N, C-alpha and C positions, 0 to 999 in steps of 0.2 A: 817649343823646350823647355826653353825659360818660363814663357807666360805661364804657366800654368802651374807651374813649384812653384813661383811667387806668388799667386793666387791663393794658394794653397794654406801656404806661411804666413801673407800678409792677412785673411782674411781669420784666420787664426787668432790674430791681434786684435779682430773688428777695424782693421781697414780696408775698408770697399774698394773694389777693383778701379771704380771710373776716379777713385783718388791718386792712382799713380799709375795705368796706364801708358795716359800721354804723356808720365816725363821717362820712361825707359826711352833711351835716344842712342845714336850709334857718340864713343867717343873721341870727344875731343885730338886724345891723343893715344893713338896704336897701343904705344909702349905700355899704356896702361892694362888697355881692355880693347873689344869689339862691341861691348854696350856697357853704358853706364845708368844707373838710378838714384839723382838724388835724397837721400831720407830726409833733409832740411824737414819737409809738410808733417814727418808723422810725428815729429817731438812731443808736438802741444798734447798730439791723441797716445804716443804711447808712453808720454812724460820721462823720455832718454832724451840724452844728448843725440845729435844725428850721428856723432860717429862713434856712438856706444851702439848703436841701431843698429849701422852698415857691421861693425865686426862684429855683433851676432850671426845678423844674417851668412858674412862669408865664411864660420865655423861651421853652423848645420848646413850651409846651402849643398845638396849634392850633388858631385860632378857628371856623374854618365859619361856615355860615351861623346859627347858632343860639349867638353865645357874640358882647357886644358884648364883654368883655374877661375877661384874666386877671388877679390880684394876687397878691403875696404882702404881709403884714403881721403882724409878730409871729409868725411859724412859724406860719403860718392860710397855705391858698389859698382865693385868693376868684374864683367864678366869677357873672360879670353877663351873665344876659340878651342878645339882642339883641330890640330892642321888639320891632322888624319882623319878625319868629320867633316871636314871643308873638302875634302879631295877625295873623298868616296859621296859623297854630296853631288860634286863637280861629273862625276866618274860615269855615278850611275844614272842622270840627265835628271838632276833635279832643278838644275839653272835654268828659265824659259829662256830662248834666246830672239823666237817673235818678230815681225818684221814689219818697219814704218811705214811700207808702201802698200801693205795690204787690209782692209779694213774685216778681218775675222770675228766682230762679233763674238769672241769667246764669254769676255764677261760680262755679257748682256747690257750694257749701256751702249743706247745710243744714243751720238752725242750730238747737238751742231753748234760749229766755233765758227763766230761772229767776228770777221777780223777784216782789217786795211781799212776798206767801204770811205776812203779817201774820194774829196771832192773831184770828178775829171777835170783840173780846168789848166791842168800843166803837168809837168814832171815830175817824177818823184823823185822829190830829195832828199837828203841821208835821215833827216828830221820826221819825215811823213813814214819812211821806211821801216825804224822801227817797229810798231806798229804792225806790219807784213810779216816782219822774219819773228818776232816773236811769237805774232799768232802759227803759221806755219808749222815753228816748233812745236809747235802744242797740237796742232791735228797732227803731226807725227810722233810725237813720244805719245797723245792716246793710242795709236794705232798701233804701235809699237807696244802699247801694254796690251792691245785685245778688245778693246772699244772699236764701235763700228761710229766713223768718225766723217758726219760730212761739212766739209770747208764754201762757208755762206758766202761773197759782194753782196753787201746792200747798197744800191748804184744810189747817191742822191742823185735822183733825176730833173728834181723841180726846184731847187733852192735859188737863193738867192746868187752866188757863186756860178751856176750855170747858167743863171741868167745875164748874167753880163758878158760873159761867153760868147755866148748866142749873139746876145745884142752888135757886140764889137765888130763880130764876125760878120753882121747886116748890115753896119754904116763905116766901118772904118777901111780904106783899103790902108795896102800895103806901104803905099808912103808914109800916109802918115801916120801908122807905127811905127817906119822907122823914125822917124823925125820927133813922135811924142819919149821914143827910145834912147833918143842919140846919145844921151850922157853916158847909157850907160854900157856893158860890154857889148859887142855886137855876138850873135848865135854862134856856135859852135861848127867850123865848115862840119864839122864832121857826124853832125845829126843833122843835117840839113833834107835829108827823107824822111826824117821821123816826125810825127804830124805832131807827138806829146811836144816835145820842144821846139816846134816852129807855133803854133796856136794859141803858148801860153804869151806870145809877145798879142799877140792882141786884147788877150784878158785883163797885162800890163797897162797898156798905152789905157786900157777905157779907165781900172782905174786914177792914172792919174791923171785922167781929165773929172772921172766924177771928183778929184782932188782938186783943180788945178787951176779950171776951165771957169770962166765968168760966170757970172750969179744966175744970169739968166740963161746959160748951155744946160749948168750944172742943174737946174730944173727940170730943162730940156729930157734929157739923158735920165734924171731918176724918175719922172714919170714915167717914159719909155718903160724902161727896163723894169716900171714896179709895176705896169698893166702886163707885160709879160708871167712874168714871177706871180701875179695874181690869176691870171690868167692859168695857169696852169694851178695851181692850186685851187681852182673849182675844175680840173680833170677837162681845159679844152684839149681835144684830140689832136689837132692843130699845132699851139702850137707844143705841147708835149715833143710832137716829131720835128717838130722845128728844132727845140731844144736837142733831142736825140740825135740827129743829125753831125750840131756843135760839136755833141762829149763824146760819139762815138768815137773820133781817130782818133780822139786824149786818151780816152780809155784804154783802145787795141795795143798804143806805145808804152802807156805805163805796163799793162801785161805786158809785153816785150820782154820789158824792162827785168820786171822779175819771175819771169820765165827764166831768165838768164839765173837768177840765184835759185830756184831751185822750185817755186813758188807759181802755184796753183791752185782753182777756186772749183767746185762742185756742181756750183750754181750759183747764180746770181737774180736777186731780185731787186728790182724796179721800188722805188721810194714810193713813186704812181699809180701803181696796181692798186694799191688800198684804198687810191683816191677815187681811181676809175670805174672800181667794181662796185661800189657804193660801202663799200667794211668802216669806210672812215664816219661817216655821215650817220650810217650806224652806230658805232662809237658813240659818237658824240650827243647823240641821241640816250645812250644807257650813259653816259656819264650827267647828263641833264636832272636826270632823276637819282641820282646818289643823297642821298642828305645831305655830305657835307659842301656841295657844288652851290654858285654863286655869282649871280650876273655885274659884272663892273655898269658904271654910268654911260658907256660908251656900246653898251651889249654886247660887249663878254661876257665867253665863259666861263669861269674856274673852278679848282678845287681849291678846299682851305686844308693844305695836308698837316699846316700847324694842330690842328685837332686829330691827327692821326702823329703827334710826335717829332714832323718836321721843325727844325731852327733856323733861324733867318729867314730867307725868301720863302713862306709861305704859302703861297700863293702860285700854283700851276695852274697856268689857263692852257684851255687844249680850241675853244675855239675864238678867234674873231668879230669883232663887231657887225662885218660883214657878213658873217655866214660862215667864213674860210678857214681850215684846219691850220696850226699851226704845225711842224717840223716833230715838235716832241706828240702832237696825239698822230699822227701818222710814226711814232716811232712806236708807242702804244702796239698800235694796231698790227704791225706788224711783227711784234714778240708775241702777239697770243693766236697769231697763227705759225708762230715757229712754235708754241707750244703744243701745235697738235703735228709736226714735224719731226720731232724728238721726247727724249723725258728725260735730258739733260742741256741745260744753254749756257754759253761760253762766250762774252763778250770781253774783245781788248779793245779799251779803250785813252785815249790821253787825258793825264789827272784834271786836264779844265773840265772835261763831263761828269765829275762827279755830281757835282747837285740835281744836273741834269735824270743822272740815273738813279738816285736818291728818288726824287719825283717821278719815272716812269716806276721804277721799284715798289712805290706805294701805291702807287694808283692801278696798277696789277691787281697788287692785294686788295685791294678795294673793290675789285673785280672778280674776285675772288681765283686769279692766277697767282702762281709761283713767279718770283719773281729771277731775274739768271743772275749767275753768278759772272760778276766782274773782275777779268782785270786791266787793274789801274795801271800807267806806265808815263814816269815821271821822263821831261824833254829833254831831246839832244838838242846843242846848242855850240854855237860859233863858236870862238873866244871872243868874238866882238860879241853878240850877241844869238837872241832868237832865231832859228833859220824861218824867213818870209817868202812864200811865192811872189804874192802881193811887192814884195820890198825889191824881191828879185834879189835879195843877198844870201845862196842857197850853194849849197856842193850839193852837184846834180848825182845820183845812183847811177847812171850810164858812165858820170865821166870819172864816177871811183871807180867802174868795175875795171873800166878800159886802163887805171892805173894801175892796179891793184894784176893784172893781165901781164903788165908792161914789166912789172917791176918782178913779179912771181919767173915770167920769160930771162926775165937777164940772170935771176937767180940759177936755175934748172942748166941754162947756158952754160953757168961758167963749172957748175958741179960735173953736168953730165954732154962733156963736150959730143960724146958718140950717136946723140941722140936726134935722128932728125928732125924738122922744121917742123911736120903734124903731129910727132908724139911731145914737143916740146910747148906747143900750142895747145897740146887736152892737157895737160899736167900743168902746163902753168893757169889753165882757165880754171880748174876745178882746187888749186890749191888758192886763188885770185879773191875766188868768189866765196871759199874755205873762211879766208883770214874777213875779211870784209861780214859775215853771219858770225863768227864768234864771237868777233870785236862785240858785237850788240849783248846774242843772247849770253854773255859769262855775266855778264851787270846784272844783279839784282833790277828784274821791272823798276819798284819804287825809287829807287836813284839815277838820279839825272845824269848826263856826263857831257864832260866838252868832245867835240869830232877836232883828232890832233889827225891830221896824215899818217906820218908816224909810226902810231898807236892802231889807228885802223887796219896797217896793211905789214904790222909785223909778224916775223917767219918763224919766230922762234917759240922757244918755252913757254907754255901757257897762250900757246895761239894753238888755233884749231889745225897750220901744219904738221907743230909735232905730234900730234894724236893720229892724222894723215902717217907719218913714217912710221910709228908706230908698229900701224894696223901691216906696212909698204913689208917692214921686217917680218913680220910672224907669214905673209907670201912667199918671202922670200924662201922660210925659216918650210914651210909646207913641200914649197915643190923644190928642193934638196931631197927634203926625207922620204917624198915617194919614191925616187930614183934609189931606195938601199931600204936594203935587209932590216927590220925592229923586233925589238927587245920585246919578254911579255910586258903586258901593264902593271907594273907591280910599286905598292906607294910606299916610299921609303916612313919611316918611324919620323914622329915629329922633330925628333933628340937630331935627328941628320938631315933635317931638314934646312935648308941657306934662308936666312931672310928675304931676300929676292921671292924665293919659291912660296914663302909665309906670307910676303906683305901681299902679293897673287892671288892667293886663295882665296885671302880675307875680304878683296878688293871684286872678284865675281862671286861671290857668293851672298855679299850683300846689293848688290846691282841690280837686281829687280826689285828689290824693298827702295831706293833712293828711282827708280823710274817710277813708284808707286804712287809715292810721297810727291815727285814731280808733278805727276800728272792731280793727284789731290789736291796737293795746294795749289794749281797752276805756276809754278815756277819752275820755269825752263833750265835756270842759269844752274842748279843744286845738281843737275844732270851732267850739266856742260863744264861741272865742274870735276864728278865725277870720273867721267870720261879723259879728262887731264890727269889724272890721277891712277884711274887704271891700263894708260898708255905707259906714264911713269913708272909705277907695279909692272908691266913688261918689260919695260928695258932694263930691271933690272934682275928679274927671270930672264932674261934672257943671258944677262950677265954671269949670271949665278950656276945656271942649269944650261949645259949644254946639249942640245936637243941632237945633234950630228955631230960623234968623235968620233976618228979614226973608222970611218966606213961603216957605220950602226949606228942603228937611232934610237934613241933610249924612248922604249914604246910610253914610258908613264908621261913624260916631258912633254913627249910629238904632243899627248890626249889632251892636256894642259891647257899649249900652247895655241892648235886647231877651236879648243872650246873661247879661250879670251882671243886668238882671231875673229872666231863668229861673235860674238861679243862687240867684239870692238867697230865692227862691220855692220851690224845691225844697229848700234846705239851713233854709230858716222851718219847714218840714212837717219837719224830720231832727230838730228841735230839739222838734216839738210845738208849734208855734209856728204859728197860723191868721192866713197871708198877705195880710190884708186890703188892696183895693185902692184904699180912701179914707179919711181922718185929720181 
């Protein structure tokens, strides 16, 4: 409605669409309008002051049915939508609801999102879980948007860490492990039957030996582990099977934890696949033939990516002197395979992978392949520093989820003493896991933060339970309304609409735009914050617009409430939060 008119008016003055299109954004202050266009970039072209430009357009811009007003403030052109037009858009089903649980493929995008891919050497801790929660939320939001999405876990089944685990399980007794870890906190009895919590102790004990044993023993351990890793990198099937036996119970435990958070995967691809099937060997031959390829004194092969603009560490090694491949080489092969599976690739990676991601991206371009999109995230730390499975200074996600469940149970029992134990447990699980997920999702990925229990388990405003409660309120209203007769759906005039209704209408009509932006920019927090605003607006609507009054249902208010309920439900699913109907 606005863009075509803006294009016509600005083009007439010599301002091309590419100059202003990305500048038209939702207003920061809803009191000023719904959309805002800064006029500062046009000042040099039109040789006018930004405020004068905004004034001129505000006076001449036609309102039509969609706009209530156009105003100019401090060089900004502000557009305020007509609430009656917004209501009509909602009532005529122009606002798509979608599903976060179904691959509709309606957009034509076939997206492969690789996330988590944590080394299977121990339980998930809170720091690792940021990758999984962000990745799963992107998968869900893409599906809600209408994309055909595949969630992929890349299993690192042949690296040093799984080699250490396999060596430890073969060479260390339980008594030796307990002795080496005597100064650490003993394993929780709660997780005695969970293999990831148990096997991580073998991994940690081996790491202590690698660091603190006498020189002769350290040298022997390193030689034995190195031999295993070397064999795996040459595709030794026996060693790869031994590795798989070592890590599979750990991976299964990790996946059980993630399942509790609503996280699952469509496919698992092993790193070793591309070594065993010969893909990596063929790739190294192709890399050898590139004009930027070189050979180090020890026979190792590398690409000089400095010739392609890479700064800093410009040598990308893809082959060791003994002919074996490196992790990054296998990563290139994996990406080439992924491009055959999809037309859009998204990787979720920690900020410490930025250099390797650049190297892999440039190498793919050298091979006439596209780079993937990458969502980098900063790490979650404890007040005392970075979490480390090796050091044992972690907050395990299993423990956090148990604590979240316990605290949510206490709140539910206090507020709803009439609920039986089964209902309390179901609500507490949904609320507790939601609080944990949302605490991570709502923070912009590039921002690191310090993990604090009280923040992770927050249940008040600004949290997932706040959105969940607004949804349950809408469900309660729907249940009540269906037992009464309803009036016709008659839209009130803009002048008679209360603030709570207008605010809800605006947020509902921007719902799909925020979703599209979140998916395009891979910024789940934008949608999470929008859902908070939507829940808050629904509460204002509930205050100002009674759906049921004196045994009569207001047909218009009920129709708006129902659409808001559907948007909140699908939006909660998009964030990986269970949209329960009672709290």
